[in-house]
SEROMI-347744 format. One line per field, with one value per atom (N, C-alpha, C, CB): residue number from 1; residue in one letter; atom name; y, x, z. Coordinates in pm, 1 decimal, always signed. Atoms other than C-alpha are relative to their C-alpha. Glycine has a CB too. Example, Ala and Ser with C-alpha at 12.3 -4.5 7.8 and 13.67 -1.06 7.14 Angstrom:
num c(1  1  1  1  2  2  2  2)
residuo c(A  A  A  A  S  S  S  S)
atomo c(N  CA  C  CB  N  CA  C  CB)
Y c(-119.0  -450.0  +120.0  +2.7  -119.0  -106.0  +109.0  +46.2)
X c(+89.0  +1230.0  +90.0  -99.2  -82.0  +1367.0  -77.0  +41.4)
Z c(+0.0  +780.0  +0.0  +124.6  -6.0  +714.0  +73.0  -141.5)
This chain:
num c(1  1  1  1  2  2  2  2  3  3  3  3  4  4  4  4  5  5  5  5  6  6  6  6  7  7  7  7  8  8  8  8  9  9  9  9  10  10  10  10  11  11  11  11  12  12  12  12  13  13  13  13  14  14  14  14  15  15  15  15  16  16  16  16  17  17  17  17  18  18  18  18  19  19  19  19  20  20  20  20  21  21  21  21  22  22  22  22  23  23  23  23  24  24  24  24  25  25  25  25  26  26  26  26  27  27  27  27  28  28  28  28  29  29  29  29  30  30  30  30  31  31  31  31  32  32  32  32  33  33  33  33  34  34  34  34  35  35  35  35  36  36  36  36  37  37  37  37  38  38  38  38  39  39  39  39  40  40  40  40  41  41  41  41  42  42  42  42  43  43  43  43  44  44  44  44  45  45  45  45  46  46  46  46  47  47  47  47  48  48  48  48  49  49  49  49  50  50  50  50  51  51  51  51  52  52  52  52  53  53  53  53  54  54  54  54  55  55  55  55  56  56  56  56  57  57  57  57  58  58  58  58  59  59  59  59  60  60  60  60  61  61  61  61  62  62  62  62  63  63  63  63  64  64  64  64  65  65  65  65  66  66  66  66  67  67  67  67  68  68  68  68  69  69  69  69  70  70  70  70  71  71  71  71  72  72  72  72  73  73  73  73  74  74  74  74  75  75  75  75  76  76  76  76  77  77  77  77  78  78  78  78  79  79  79  79  80  80  80  80  81  81  81  81  82  82  82  82  83  83  83  83  84  84  84  84  85  85  85  85  86  86  86  86  87  87  87  87  88  88  88  88  89  89  89  89  90  90  90  90  91  91  91  91  92  92  92  92  93  93  93  93  94  94  94  94  95  95  95  95  96  96  96  96  97  97  97  97  98  98  98  98  99  99  99  99  100  100  100  100  101  101  101  101  102  102  102  102  103  103  103  103  104  104  104  104  105  105  105  105  106  106  106  106  107  107  107  107  108  108  108  108  109  109  109  109  110  110  110  110  111  111  111  111  112  112  112  112  113  113  113  113  114  114  114  114  115  115  115  115  116  116  116  116  117  117  117  117  118  118  118  118  119  119  119  119  120  120  120  120  121  121  121  121  122  122  122  122  123  123  123  123  124  124  124  124  125  125  125  125  126  126  126  126  127  127  127  127  128  128  128  128  129  129  129  129  130  130  130  130  131  131  131  131  132  132  132  132  133  133  133  133  134  134  134  134  135  135  135  135  136  136  136  136  137  137  137  137  138  138  138  138  139  139  139  139  140  140  140  140  141  141  141  141  142  142  142  142  143  143  143  143  144  144  144  144  145  145  145  145  146  146  146  146  147  147  147  147  148  148  148  148  149  149  149  149)
residuo c(M  M  M  M  T  T  T  T  P  P  P  P  R  R  R  R  R  R  R  R  A  A  A  A  V  V  V  V  A  A  A  A  P  P  P  P  A  A  A  A  L  L  L  L  A  A  A  A  L  L  L  L  A  A  A  A  L  L  L  L  A  A  A  A  A  A  A  A  A  A  A  A  G  G  G  G  C  C  C  C  G  G  G  G  G  G  G  G  S  S  S  S  S  S  S  S  S  S  S  S  M  M  M  M  S  S  S  S  A  A  A  A  H  H  H  H  Q  Q  Q  Q  L  L  L  L  R  R  R  R  I  I  I  I  R  R  R  R  A  A  A  A  A  A  A  A  Q  Q  Q  Q  A  A  A  A  C  C  C  C  T  T  T  T  V  V  V  V  A  A  A  A  T  T  T  T  Q  Q  Q  Q  R  R  R  R  L  L  L  L  E  E  E  E  R  R  R  R  I  I  I  I  P  P  P  P  T  T  T  T  P  P  P  P  K  K  K  K  L  L  L  L  P  P  P  P  S  S  S  S  Q  Q  Q  Q  G  G  G  G  A  A  A  A  A  A  A  A  F  F  F  F  L  L  L  L  R  R  R  R  R  R  R  R  G  G  G  G  A  A  A  A  A  A  A  A  A  A  A  A  L  L  L  L  R  R  R  R  P  P  P  P  E  E  E  E  L  L  L  L  G  G  G  G  A  A  A  A  L  L  L  L  N  N  N  N  A  A  A  A  L  L  L  L  H  H  H  H  P  P  P  P  E  E  E  E  G  G  G  G  E  E  E  E  L  L  L  L  G  G  G  G  E  E  E  E  Q  Q  Q  Q  F  F  F  F  D  D  D  D  R  R  R  R  A  A  A  A  R  R  R  R  A  A  A  A  A  A  A  A  T  T  T  T  E  E  E  E  Q  Q  Q  Q  E  E  E  E  L  L  L  L  R  R  R  R  A  A  A  A  L  L  L  L  E  E  E  E  S  S  S  S  S  S  S  S  L  L  L  L  R  R  R  R  G  G  G  G  L  L  L  L  K  K  K  K  A  A  A  A  G  G  G  G  N  N  N  N  D  D  D  D  P  P  P  P  V  V  V  V  V  V  V  V  T  T  T  T  I  I  I  I  K  K  K  K  T  T  T  T  L  L  L  L  Q  Q  Q  Q  A  A  A  A  Q  Q  Q  Q  L  L  L  L  V  V  V  V  P  P  P  P  L  L  L  L  E  E  E  E  K  K  K  K  R  R  R  R  A  A  A  A  S  S  S  S  A  A  A  A  A  A  A  A  W  W  W  W  L  L  L  L  E  E  E  E  L  L  L  L  K  K  K  K  I  I  I  I  P  P  P  P  A  A  A  A  C  C  C  C  V  V  V  V  D  D  D  D  T  T  T  T)
atomo c(N  CA  C  CB  N  CA  C  CB  N  CA  C  CB  N  CA  C  CB  N  CA  C  CB  N  CA  C  CB  N  CA  C  CB  N  CA  C  CB  N  CA  C  CB  N  CA  C  CB  N  CA  C  CB  N  CA  C  CB  N  CA  C  CB  N  CA  C  CB  N  CA  C  CB  N  CA  C  CB  N  CA  C  CB  N  CA  C  CB  N  CA  C  CB  N  CA  C  CB  N  CA  C  CB  N  CA  C  CB  N  CA  C  CB  N  CA  C  CB  N  CA  C  CB  N  CA  C  CB  N  CA  C  CB  N  CA  C  CB  N  CA  C  CB  N  CA  C  CB  N  CA  C  CB  N  CA  C  CB  N  CA  C  CB  N  CA  C  CB  N  CA  C  CB  N  CA  C  CB  N  CA  C  CB  N  CA  C  CB  N  CA  C  CB  N  CA  C  CB  N  CA  C  CB  N  CA  C  CB  N  CA  C  CB  N  CA  C  CB  N  CA  C  CB  N  CA  C  CB  N  CA  C  CB  N  CA  C  CB  N  CA  C  CB  N  CA  C  CB  N  CA  C  CB  N  CA  C  CB  N  CA  C  CB  N  CA  C  CB  N  CA  C  CB  N  CA  C  CB  N  CA  C  CB  N  CA  C  CB  N  CA  C  CB  N  CA  C  CB  N  CA  C  CB  N  CA  C  CB  N  CA  C  CB  N  CA  C  CB  N  CA  C  CB  N  CA  C  CB  N  CA  C  CB  N  CA  C  CB  N  CA  C  CB  N  CA  C  CB  N  CA  C  CB  N  CA  C  CB  N  CA  C  CB  N  CA  C  CB  N  CA  C  CB  N  CA  C  CB  N  CA  C  CB  N  CA  C  CB  N  CA  C  CB  N  CA  C  CB  N  CA  C  CB  N  CA  C  CB  N  CA  C  CB  N  CA  C  CB  N  CA  C  CB  N  CA  C  CB  N  CA  C  CB  N  CA  C  CB  N  CA  C  CB  N  CA  C  CB  N  CA  C  CB  N  CA  C  CB  N  CA  C  CB  N  CA  C  CB  N  CA  C  CB  N  CA  C  CB  N  CA  C  CB  N  CA  C  CB  N  CA  C  CB  N  CA  C  CB  N  CA  C  CB  N  CA  C  CB  N  CA  C  CB  N  CA  C  CB  N  CA  C  CB  N  CA  C  CB  N  CA  C  CB  N  CA  C  CB  N  CA  C  CB  N  CA  C  CB  N  CA  C  CB  N  CA  C  CB  N  CA  C  CB  N  CA  C  CB  N  CA  C  CB  N  CA  C  CB  N  CA  C  CB  N  CA  C  CB  N  CA  C  CB  N  CA  C  CB  N  CA  C  CB  N  CA  C  CB  N  CA  C  CB  N  CA  C  CB  N  CA  C  CB  N  CA  C  CB  N  CA  C  CB  N  CA  C  CB  N  CA  C  CB  N  CA  C  CB  N  CA  C  CB  N  CA  C  CB  N  CA  C  CB  N  CA  C  CB  N  CA  C  CB  N  CA  C  CB  N  CA  C  CB  N  CA  C  CB  N  CA  C  CB  N  CA  C  CB  N  CA  C  CB  N  CA  C  CB  N  CA  C  CB  N  CA  C  CB  N  CA  C  CB  N  CA  C  CB  N  CA  C  CB  N  CA  C  CB  N  CA  C  CB)
Y c(+30.9  -4914.0  +104.6  -58.6  -139.1  -4714.4  -64.8  +41.1  +45.9  -4684.2  -114.0  +94.6  +92.3  -4915.5  -116.0  +29.0  +97.6  -5165.2  -47.8  +70.5  +12.9  -5151.6  -56.8  +105.5  +53.2  -5169.2  -160.8  +107.1  +145.5  -5501.1  -111.2  -19.5  +98.0  -5750.0  +29.5  -14.0  -28.7  -5575.3  -77.2  +160.8  +66.6  -5642.8  -133.8  +43.2  +119.9  -5999.4  -33.9  -18.1  +97.6  -6063.9  +48.1  +46.3  -56.4  -5875.7  -135.5  +114.5  +98.5  -6080.8  -236.4  +57.6  +123.1  -6428.8  -16.0  -1.7  -14.1  -6333.8  -16.0  +172.5  +11.6  -6301.1  -100.1  +17.9  +220.0  -6676.7  +102.4  -129.3  -5.4  -6483.8  -6.3  +139.8  +49.2  -6542.5  -117.8  +51.1  +146.7  -6902.9  -61.9  -46.7  +147.4  -7207.6  +81.4  -127.8  -36.2  -7149.7  -77.7  -86.7  +142.5  -7442.9  +92.0  -176.7  -85.3  -7370.0  -80.2  -26.3  +104.8  -7550.2  -95.0  +51.4  +40.4  -7760.3  +116.8  -139.5  -120.5  -7466.3  +110.2  +41.7  -76.0  -7246.6  -0.6  -11.4  -14.0  -7336.9  -47.0  -91.9  +1.3  -7470.4  +161.8  -94.6  -149.8  -7083.3  +50.4  +77.9  -89.8  -6929.8  -85.1  -44.0  +33.9  -7153.0  -54.4  -120.4  -46.2  -7139.6  +140.1  -15.1  -177.3  -6768.0  +3.6  +171.4  -33.8  -6800.7  -79.0  -29.4  +102.2  -7094.4  +102.6  -164.9  -57.5  -6877.1  +130.4  +31.4  -124.9  -6539.2  -52.2  +91.4  +37.2  -6756.8  -56.4  -139.1  +70.0  -6931.2  +115.2  -80.0  -105.0  -6584.3  +71.8  +104.3  -47.4  -6472.4  -44.6  -0.8  +88.9  -6778.4  +40.3  -143.4  +27.7  -6781.0  +158.2  -1.1  -130.7  -6388.8  -47.0  +187.1  +70.3  -6570.6  -36.1  -114.8  +28.6  -6569.2  -138.7  +155.2  +195.1  -6946.2  +77.2  -183.8  -49.2  -6863.3  -43.5  -13.6  +63.8  -6878.0  -43.0  +112.4  +37.0  -6933.4  -50.8  +125.3  +61.8  -7108.2  +125.6  -84.8  -174.1  -6733.9  +35.4  +167.5  -127.3  -6617.3  -120.8  +119.7  +43.9  -6926.2  +76.9  -152.9  -70.6  -6756.6  +70.3  +74.8  -86.9  -6473.6  -115.1  +104.7  +76.6  -6756.8  -67.7  -88.4  +79.1  -6951.1  +131.4  -127.9  -96.3  -6612.6  +40.7  +118.3  -77.8  -6477.7  -142.3  +79.6  +98.6  -6859.1  +2.2  -195.7  -0.5  -6842.4  +117.0  -46.1  -97.1  -6515.6  +20.1  +127.0  +49.1  -6619.1  -89.0  -53.3  +130.1  -6933.5  +58.5  -184.9  -45.7  -6731.9  +51.8  +51.9  -43.1  -6568.9  -79.3  +181.7  +101.4  -6845.7  -58.9  -154.3  +127.4  -7085.6  +97.1  -100.5  -103.4  -6776.3  +11.6  +163.0  -16.8  -6768.1  -145.6  +127.9  +106.0  -7102.8  -73.4  -40.9  +23.8  -7116.4  +52.9  +33.9  -39.6  -6930.5  -28.1  +58.8  +60.0  -7133.3  -125.6  -48.7  +56.7  -7370.2  -96.0  +92.4  +96.3  -7647.8  -116.2  -32.6  +95.9  -7914.0  -125.5  +33.2  +98.0  -8254.8  -133.6  +63.8  +85.4  -8517.5  +153.4  -174.9  -117.6  -8199.2  +57.1  +99.9  -46.4  -8038.7  -70.7  +50.4  +103.0  -8371.7  +9.3  -173.9  +15.8  -8371.6  +157.5  +15.0  -138.9  -8008.0  +13.4  +132.9  -8.4  -8036.0  -70.0  -28.6  +69.0  -8295.1  +66.1  -123.2  -88.6  -8056.8  +82.2  +74.0  -123.5  -7760.0  -69.9  +49.9  +30.6  -7931.5  -39.9  -125.1  +65.8  -8101.6  +129.2  -145.7  -113.1  -7758.4  +31.2  +70.5  -74.4  -7600.0  -95.4  +8.4  +44.9  -7894.6  +36.2  -108.8  -14.4  -7798.6  +120.9  -11.0  -152.2  -7405.1  -37.7  +159.0  +47.2  -7575.6  -52.1  -153.4  +59.8  -7742.1  +122.8  -95.8  -176.2  -7397.5  +36.8  +150.1  -99.8  -7226.8  -84.7  +9.5  +75.0  -7484.1  -3.5  -149.0  -24.9  -7478.4  +122.2  -66.4  -126.5  -7092.6  -3.4  +91.0  +31.8  -7135.9  -20.7  -103.8  +64.4  -7344.1  +79.6  -153.9  -112.4  -7117.6  +141.0  +8.0  -121.3  -6826.1  -80.3  +73.2  +35.4  -7036.7  -82.0  -113.9  +2.5  -7096.1  -160.5  +42.8  +119.3  -7425.6  -30.0  -2.5  -37.7  -7524.8  +14.0  -102.9  -25.0  -7378.8  -157.5  +83.2  +86.6  -7675.4  -110.5  -29.7  +85.0  -7897.8  -9.6  -64.7  -54.9  -7736.4  -29.4  +190.3  +12.6  -7693.6  -167.2  +109.6  +237.3  -8133.6  +17.4  -176.8  +93.9  -8195.5  +76.1  -0.2  -107.4  -7908.0  -117.6  +244.3  +82.4  -8067.3  -192.4  -1.1  +153.1  -8423.5  +14.6  -88.3  +29.8  -8352.6  +54.7  +85.5  +0.9  -8174.3  -87.4  +39.2  +97.6  -8428.9  -92.4  -102.9  +60.3  -8642.8  +99.4  -162.5  -94.0  -8354.3  +61.2  +114.6  -35.7  -8220.7  -103.7  +12.9  +105.9  -8549.2  -2.8  -99.5  +20.0  -8565.6  +74.5  -36.7  -141.2  -8216.4  +19.7  +69.7  +7.8  -8255.1  -120.6  +3.1  +133.5  -8584.5  +63.0  -138.0  -44.3  -8399.3  +59.2  +86.2  -125.8  -8070.4  -63.1  +94.1  +47.6  -8287.3  -75.7  -44.7  +50.3  -8505.6  +123.2  -74.4  -94.7  -8206.6  +109.5  +63.2  -91.3  -8059.5  +138.1  +23.9  -141.4  -7754.3  -26.3  +52.6  +17.4  -7804.5  +102.2  +10.9  -146.1  -7444.4  -23.3  +203.5  +34.2  -7556.4  -112.4  -101.2  +78.9  -7810.5  +39.3  -62.9  -86.8  -7732.2  +106.3  +4.5  -151.8  -7401.5  -51.8  +121.9)
X c(-23.8  -4121.4  -3.9  +135.7  +24.2  -4266.0  +85.4  -194.1  -86.2  -4069.1  -20.6  +2.5  +71.9  -4314.3  +23.8  -197.2  +1.9  -4273.2  +201.1  -82.0  -112.6  -3920.1  +73.9  +29.5  -27.5  -3854.9  -57.1  -74.6  +67.4  -4071.9  +121.6  -126.7  -80.1  -3793.6  +145.5  +26.2  -102.7  -3536.4  +2.1  -0.7  +42.3  -3728.1  -8.1  -159.4  -43.8  -3780.7  +111.3  -2.7  -135.2  -3406.8  +33.0  +146.5  -33.4  -3359.5  +6.2  -128.6  +133.8  -3619.4  +68.4  -223.0  -16.6  -3478.7  +169.1  -26.6  -144.4  -3084.4  -11.9  +67.9  +35.8  -3207.0  +8.2  -68.9  +73.6  -3353.7  -155.5  +103.6  +208.8  -3746.2  -55.1  -87.2  +68.1  -3828.4  +2.5  +27.7  +0.1  -3927.0  +29.7  +51.0  -8.4  -3837.3  +15.1  +196.3  +32.9  -3937.5  +180.9  -194.0  -60.9  -3690.2  +176.7  +36.8  -117.0  -3413.1  +116.6  -30.4  -76.5  -3092.1  +89.3  +78.3  -84.8  -2896.3  +88.1  +95.1  -105.5  -2585.6  -108.9  +119.4  +93.7  -2872.0  -47.7  -89.4  +68.8  -3053.7  +103.6  -137.0  -104.2  -2730.6  +10.7  +173.5  -25.5  -2605.3  -128.5  -18.8  +143.6  -2977.5  -24.3  -167.2  +33.4  -3032.9  +153.2  -113.5  -127.7  -2644.3  +8.6  +120.8  -43.2  -2659.8  -136.7  -20.4  +117.1  -3029.3  +49.0  -164.4  -30.3  -2839.1  +86.9  +87.1  -111.8  -2541.4  -57.8  +126.8  +38.9  -2721.8  -67.3  -108.4  +116.6  -2961.3  +91.7  -129.9  -117.6  -2633.3  +94.4  +79.2  -85.8  -2470.7  -71.6  +45.0  +64.6  -2777.8  +29.5  -104.6  +10.9  -2772.8  +125.6  +21.3  -153.8  -2400.3  -0.8  +96.5  -28.3  -2472.1  -116.6  -44.4  +75.7  -2742.3  +83.7  -61.0  -89.5  -2569.3  -98.4  -17.0  +44.5  -2644.4  -11.3  +171.9  +16.7  -2854.5  +86.2  -109.8  -64.1  -2718.0  -114.3  +110.9  +119.6  -3041.4  -95.9  -65.4  +116.2  -3332.9  -113.1  -73.7  +98.9  -3571.8  +60.1  +51.2  -17.6  -3383.1  -6.9  +178.9  -6.6  -3463.5  -151.3  +4.2  +95.3  -3766.6  +17.0  -43.6  -52.6  -3583.7  +87.1  +84.6  -90.1  -3331.5  -77.2  +58.1  +68.7  -3572.5  -68.3  -121.6  +39.6  -3769.2  +120.2  -34.2  -93.4  -3448.7  +37.5  +186.0  -31.8  -3310.9  -163.0  +34.7  +69.3  -3681.9  -22.1  -88.0  +13.9  -3650.8  +131.3  -33.0  -98.7  -3358.5  -5.8  +72.4  -17.5  -3475.3  -108.9  -45.7  +88.6  -3775.7  +14.4  -53.8  -13.6  -3645.9  +113.7  +34.7  -78.9  -3411.1  -154.8  +139.8  +107.3  -3731.5  -58.5  -163.3  +74.3  -3915.0  +85.4  -8.8  -13.8  -3654.8  +42.5  +118.1  +26.6  -3605.8  -136.4  +21.5  +103.0  -3939.5  -54.2  -70.4  -1.2  -3889.9  +36.5  +26.4  -61.8  -3725.6  -85.2  +204.5  +101.8  -3890.3  +92.8  -134.1  -25.9  -3683.2  -50.8  +65.0  +85.7  -3835.0  +74.6  -94.2  -76.7  -3809.9  +11.0  +96.4  -71.9  -3615.9  +66.2  +191.9  -96.1  -3402.8  -59.3  +99.5  +91.7  -3733.1  -96.5  -46.2  +73.5  -3886.6  +163.0  -82.9  -140.8  -3504.9  -2.0  +161.6  -3.3  -3532.0  -104.5  +5.4  +130.1  -3897.6  +15.0  -132.4  -22.2  -3766.4  +94.4  +50.9  -127.6  -3458.2  -62.2  +104.5  +64.5  -3699.1  -124.9  -66.9  +111.9  -3955.6  +23.6  -61.2  -44.9  -3747.8  +78.1  +90.8  -20.5  -3616.9  -71.8  -10.5  +132.3  -3959.6  -47.1  -107.5  +14.3  -3989.3  +75.7  +11.8  -69.8  -3743.5  -8.0  +117.9  +14.5  -3820.2  -162.7  -3.2  +138.8  -4193.9  +3.9  -32.9  -28.9  -4078.4  +13.8  +130.5  -50.1  -3883.3  -147.6  +83.2  +141.3  -4228.1  -21.1  -147.8  +83.6  -4406.7  +86.7  -17.3  +8.6  -4162.4  +23.5  +45.0  +32.2  -4189.0  -149.5  +24.4  +156.1  -4563.1  -24.1  -64.1  +29.1  -4525.4  +68.7  +55.8  -56.9  -4296.2  -12.8  +61.5  +67.7  -4490.0  -106.7  -55.9  +121.2  -4795.9  +59.0  -111.6  -35.6  -4566.4  +48.4  -150.7  -72.2  -4413.6  +180.3  -29.0  -147.3  -4108.7  +82.9  +64.8  -165.2  -3753.8  +89.2  +137.5  -117.8  -3565.2  -66.6  +124.4  +43.5  -3774.7  -88.0  -26.2  +5.6  -3935.4  +163.7  -33.0  -114.4  -3553.1  +43.6  +104.1  -22.5  -3473.2  -93.9  -109.6  +90.0  -3780.3  +33.8  -196.7  +10.9  -3683.1  +120.5  +72.9  -129.9  -3309.5  -76.0  +102.6  +34.7  -3470.8  -55.0  -104.4  +110.1  -3730.8  +124.3  -179.2  -90.4  -3430.4  +69.4  +48.0  -127.9  -3189.9  -78.5  +57.0  +18.4  -3364.2  -97.9  -61.4  +7.4  -3543.1  +146.5  -117.6  -122.8  -3174.1  +53.7  +83.3  -2.4  -3034.9  -69.5  -13.9  +59.2  -3281.5  -0.2  -101.8  -38.2  -3252.2  +154.9  +17.3  -124.8  -2869.4  +16.3  +115.1  -5.8  -2904.2  -46.6  -113.0  +116.9  -3173.5  +124.9  -137.1  -88.5  -2913.4  +115.1  +66.4  -87.6  -2619.6  +0.6  +40.3  +24.0  -2780.9  +9.5  -112.5  -13.7  -2828.1  +112.0  -126.2  -146.9  -2505.5  +25.1  +56.7  +29.8  -2597.5  +44.0  -184.8  -65.5  -2338.8  -61.3  +145.8  -27.3  -2416.9  -130.0  +23.7  +143.7  -2779.6  -0.1  -52.5  -11.5  -2650.0  +12.7  +91.8  +8.9  -2741.2  -11.8  +117.5  +76.4  -2916.8  -136.4  +1.0)
Z c(-172.4  -5411.1  +83.2  +39.1  -114.6  -5160.2  +112.5  +64.3  -122.3  -4869.6  +88.7  +84.3  -140.0  -4616.1  -91.0  +67.3  +85.5  -4876.7  +7.0  -167.3  -13.4  -4888.0  +133.8  -33.0  -138.3  -4485.7  +27.4  +107.2  -7.5  -4517.5  -21.0  -131.2  +9.3  -4658.6  +106.7  -159.7  -64.5  -4475.1  +172.9  -10.2  -178.8  -4115.6  -0.9  +72.2  +34.5  -4266.4  +36.8  -108.6  +10.8  -4291.4  +159.5  -149.0  -151.6  -3967.9  +74.6  +74.3  -72.1  -3787.9  -18.6  -172.4  +53.6  -3974.7  +70.4  -188.3  -59.9  -3892.9  +180.3  -50.9  -89.6  -3556.0  +120.6  -35.8  -64.7  -3457.4  +17.7  +270.3  -41.6  -3439.4  -98.6  +67.6  +113.1  -3787.4  -34.8  -92.9  +18.7  -3933.6  +70.8  -74.2  -100.2  -3758.0  +177.2  -55.9  -122.3  -3373.4  +106.0  +35.5  -69.7  -3257.3  +72.7  -179.2  -124.7  -3001.4  -49.1  +210.1  -9.4  -3084.3  +144.6  -85.0  -129.6  -2807.8  +26.6  -19.2  -27.7  -2794.3  +24.6  -141.9  -75.2  -2756.0  +139.0  -53.8  -108.9  -2517.5  +148.6  -28.8  -127.2  -2266.0  +2.5  -27.5  -3.2  -2332.0  +118.8  -182.0  -18.5  -2244.7  +171.6  -166.2  -118.0  -1957.7  +129.6  -43.9  -81.8  -1795.1  +51.7  -83.4  -54.3  -1799.6  +116.1  -174.0  -119.6  -1568.0  +83.6  -21.5  -125.8  -1333.3  +70.0  -36.3  -72.5  -1298.7  +69.1  -100.4  -62.4  -1176.5  +142.4  -102.3  -122.9  -952.8  +121.8  -54.3  -50.4  -810.3  +72.6  -127.9  -64.2  -760.3  +113.1  -104.5  -103.6  -567.4  +90.8  +1.0  -84.6  -403.4  +146.0  -93.4  +10.1  -317.8  +111.8  -207.8  -97.9  -108.6  +126.8  -94.0  -90.9  +116.5  +113.6  -60.0  -153.1  +498.3  +16.7  +166.8  -72.7  +653.5  +139.2  -1.2  -112.6  +968.3  +87.4  +37.2  -122.7  +1285.8  +117.0  +65.1  -102.3  +1507.7  -88.5  +91.2  +54.7  +1454.5  -80.1  +138.2  +17.6  +1405.8  -141.4  +147.9  +83.1  +1117.3  -143.7  +37.9  +91.3  +923.4  -158.0  +69.4  +70.6  +752.6  -118.5  +70.0  +60.0  +633.9  -121.7  +111.1  +44.3  +508.2  -117.1  +108.2  +108.8  +282.8  -78.3  +64.6  +79.7  +186.1  -128.8  +101.2  +117.3  +24.9  -123.5  +94.6  +121.9  -122.6  -121.7  +90.0  +89.0  -312.3  -70.2  +34.6  +97.3  -430.2  -101.1  +75.5  +93.1  -580.0  -122.4  +66.0  +108.6  -740.5  -102.1  +70.1  +68.0  -888.5  -93.4  +42.4  +176.1  -1195.0  -28.6  -49.6  +117.4  -1279.7  -49.2  +78.4  +108.2  -1320.1  -97.9  +95.8  +97.6  -1476.3  -143.0  +78.3  +157.9  -1767.1  +6.9  -77.5  +43.3  -1755.3  -90.3  +97.1  +61.9  -1820.8  -159.2  +90.2  +103.1  -2121.2  -123.6  +16.8  +167.5  -2338.0  +1.9  -21.1  +16.8  -2543.0  -107.3  -39.2  +98.1  -2694.1  -77.6  +32.3  +14.1  -2896.1  -27.5  -97.3  -2.0  -2976.1  +105.7  -2.3  -176.5  -2711.1  +58.5  -28.6  -120.8  -2616.5  +39.7  -25.4  -56.1  -2513.7  +85.7  -78.4  -84.4  -2327.3  +70.8  -84.1  -74.5  -2154.5  +132.0  -158.1  -98.2  -2043.5  +74.9  -69.6  -113.8  -1892.9  +80.7  -31.4  -114.4  -1712.5  +112.6  -42.3  -62.6  -1576.0  +61.0  -90.7  +7.6  -1567.4  +140.0  -196.1  -74.3  -1380.1  +182.6  -86.7  -115.5  -1116.3  +53.6  -27.2  -27.0  -1058.8  +99.9  -89.6  -13.8  -1019.7  +115.8  -148.6  -118.3  -753.5  +137.4  -23.9  -116.9  -556.0  +99.8  -37.5  -62.0  -525.7  +78.3  -154.4  -14.8  -462.7  +190.9  -138.0  -127.3  -144.9  +87.4  -0.4  -68.2  -28.4  +38.6  -144.3  -22.8  -75.1  +116.1  -131.9  -42.2  +85.2  +178.3  -111.9  -94.1  +418.9  +31.6  +45.9  -30.8  +396.9  +50.8  -120.7  -89.7  +475.5  +120.4  -28.4  -130.1  +738.4  +130.5  -8.9  -64.5  +892.9  +47.1  -43.9  -3.1  +858.9  +104.2  -161.8  -88.8  +999.0  +152.5  -102.1  -154.7  +1346.5  +4.7  +117.8  +34.4  +1252.8  +30.7  -148.8  -95.1  +1450.1  -82.4  +104.7  +89.8  +1263.0  -65.2  +148.8  +54.8  +1310.0  -27.5  +93.2  +96.4  +1196.2  -109.7  +45.8  +146.5  +945.8  -105.2  +25.1  +63.1  +813.9  +15.5  +64.0  +30.2  +896.6  -123.0  +176.9  +122.2  +684.1  -133.8  +24.3  +166.0  +362.5  -48.5  -0.1  +17.5  +384.6  -66.6  +208.3  +57.3  +373.0  -122.7  +85.7  +112.1  +86.1  -79.2  -7.3  +67.7  -81.8  -66.2  +43.0  +18.4  -105.7  -119.5  +167.5  +142.0  -414.1  -61.4  -2.4  +109.9  -589.7  -8.9  +25.2  +34.8  -586.6  -103.9  +121.8  +97.5  -731.5  -88.4  +35.4  +145.6  -998.1  -43.9  -33.3  +24.8  -1052.7  -100.0  +163.1  +81.1  -1124.0  -89.8  +89.6  +85.9  -1292.7  -141.5  +62.0  +61.8  -1524.6  -70.7  +75.6  +47.1  -1575.1  -83.2  +135.2  +51.9  -1652.4  -115.0  +71.0  +83.8  -1882.3  -115.4  +29.1  +103.2  -2112.2  +13.9  -13.1  -22.1  -2046.3  +58.3  -124.0  -51.3  -1843.7  +165.4  -28.5  -110.4  -1532.1  +95.6  -21.8  -131.5  -1394.2  +51.9  -60.4  -7.4  -1358.5  +170.2  -181.9  -95.9  -1123.0  +152.9  -36.7  -161.2  -694.7  -32.5  +108.8  -23.6  -782.9  +25.1  -143.8)
């Protein structure tokens, strides 16, 4: 057996053991671990953002919030569970994405000169139902780390 041919079976075994070969399905346990990691990092980033004390600080607050949430959503988008688990996950991820989109829309409004007080109050009203929907979806998946991120 040539060295190249000897490497192929070993590589295939290593990939299969690492979860990279054969079936690409993701277990509920794997999904929970990976999603929780992404959400925990986002929560830590969000907790470091100081609450604005003046309306003029609203844009910076929203910009930092969006910057904390984009990587979380990117990590969640990289997860692809199948079947009913995948459908539940897609609902949870989509709800989280809607929260980010609302935040980004408000930020664009502030950049365009919208009143900061009105913009933030409007955003808060938009986020309440989105957060409820996202929280319910994450809890259904048993991923509490993603609730309220």
